[in-house]
LUMSEFI-416695 format. One record per residue (C-alpha): residue number from 1; z negated, x, y negated. Coordinates in steps of 0.1 Angstrom, whole numbers. Example, Ala and Ser with C-alpha at 12.3 -4.5 7.8 and 13.67 -1.06 7.14 Angstrom:
<site num="1" w="-78" u="123" v="45"/>
<site num="2" w="-71" u="137" v="11"/>
***
This chain:
<site num="1" w="186" u="12" v="110"/>
<site num="2" w="187" u="39" v="82"/>
<site num="3" w="204" u="39" v="49"/>
<site num="4" w="243" u="46" v="56"/>
<site num="5" w="243" u="74" v="29"/>
<site num="6" w="222" u="89" v="4"/>
<site num="7" w="237" u="68" v="-24"/>
<site num="8" w="229" u="35" v="-7"/>
<site num="9" w="191" u="50" v="-4"/>
<site num="10" w="187" u="65" v="-34"/>
<site num="11" w="198" u="32" v="-52"/>
<site num="12" w="172" u="15" v="-32"/>
<site num="13" w="147" u="34" v="-44"/>
<site num="14" w="156" u="29" v="-78"/>
<site num="15" w="156" u="-9" v="-74"/>
<site num="16" w="123" u="-10" v="-62"/>
<site num="17" w="107" u="15" v="-87"/>
<site num="18" w="125" u="-8" v="-114"/>
<site num="19" w="99" u="-35" v="-98"/>
<site num="20" w="72" u="-12" v="-102"/>
<site num="21" w="75" u="-5" v="-138"/>
<site num="22" w="80" u="-44" v="-142"/>
<site num="23" w="39" u="-40" v="-134"/>
<site num="24" w="47" u="-48" v="-88"/>
<site num="25" w="15" u="-27" v="-76"/>
<site num="26" w="13" u="-12" v="-44"/>
<site num="27" w="20" u="-33" v="-14"/>
<site num="28" w="-8" u="-16" v="8"/>
<site num="29" w="-36" u="-11" v="-17"/>
<site num="30" w="-26" u="-34" v="-48"/>
<site num="31" w="-36" u="-10" v="-72"/>
<site num="32" w="-7" u="3" v="-98"/>
<site num="33" w="17" u="32" v="-95"/>
<site num="34" w="19" u="56" v="-119"/>
<site num="35" w="61" u="67" v="-117"/>
<site num="36" w="55" u="102" v="-138"/>
<site num="37" w="36" u="114" v="-105"/>
<site num="38" w="61" u="136" v="-84"/>
<site num="39" w="60" u="134" v="-51"/>
<site num="40" w="45" u="149" v="-27"/>
<site num="41" w="10" u="138" v="-51"/>
<site num="42" w="-11" u="112" v="-31"/>
<site num="43" w="-10" u="87" v="-55"/>
<site num="44" w="34" u="94" v="-62"/>
<site num="45" w="57" u="64" v="-55"/>
<site num="46" w="77" u="59" v="-20"/>
<site num="47" w="91" u="29" v="-4"/>
<site num="48" w="77" u="11" v="22"/>
<site num="49" w="96" u="-5" v="52"/>
<site num="50" w="75" u="-36" v="60"/>
<site num="51" w="92" u="-30" v="96"/>
<site num="52" w="97" u="9" v="105"/>
<site num="53" w="131" u="18" v="114"/>
<site num="54" w="117" u="36" v="138"/>
<site num="55" w="103" u="4" v="152"/>
<site num="56" w="135" u="-17" v="144"/>
<site num="57" w="133" u="-24" v="110"/>
<site num="58" w="161" u="-23" v="84"/>
<site num="59" w="170" u="-8" v="53"/>
<site num="60" w="178" u="-43" v="36"/>
<site num="61" w="162" u="-44" v="2"/>
<site num="62" w="142" u="-76" v="14"/>
<site num="63" w="122" u="-56" v="37"/>
<site num="64" w="114" u="-27" v="11"/>
<site num="65" w="84" u="-26" v="-13"/>
<site num="66" w="66" u="0" v="-32"/>
<site num="67" w="36" u="21" v="-20"/>
<site num="68" w="18" u="54" v="-29"/>
<site num="69" w="25" u="80" v="-8"/>
<site num="70" w="-9" u="82" v="4"/>
<site num="71" w="-11" u="47" v="14"/>
<site num="72" w="23" u="48" v="29"/>
<site num="73" w="12" u="84" v="55"/>
<site num="74" w="-18" u="61" v="66"/>
<site num="75" w="5" u="35" v="73"/>
<site num="76" w="29" u="56" v="92"/>
<site num="77" w="35" u="54" v="131"/>
<site num="78" w="45" u="89" v="133"/>
<site num="79" w="15" u="106" v="151"/>
<site num="80" w="14" u="136" v="121"/>
<site num="81" w="8" u="107" v="92"/>
<site num="82" w="43" u="119" v="81"/>
<site num="83" w="67" u="92" v="65"/>
<site num="84" w="100" u="90" v="75"/>
<site num="85" w="134" u="106" v="61"/>
<site num="86" w="138" u="68" v="41"/>
<site num="87" w="106" u="72" v="20"/>
<site num="88" w="98" u="93" v="-8"/>
<site num="89" w="102" u="101" v="-43"/>
<site num="90" w="126" u="91" v="-67"/>
<site num="91" w="154" u="119" v="-73"/>
***
């Protein structure tokens, strides 16, 4: 189920970004994430859902993890390789 509001989604992104600032790497490739890179740069920060919301996943904090934009796109379950509306850059 998607985030109820944009404010809730933004708060979750900021909490995940704090984990990146503390040294947590991309959950998909294991490399560090540079938070200064702006979306849609391929190495910019996105939030990955362990199980995509389109596949029944949810937006619980424990189901979210940091990822590079490129890594998240490669893992995407969308035919065109896009990431869903719940992922993306910080503000």
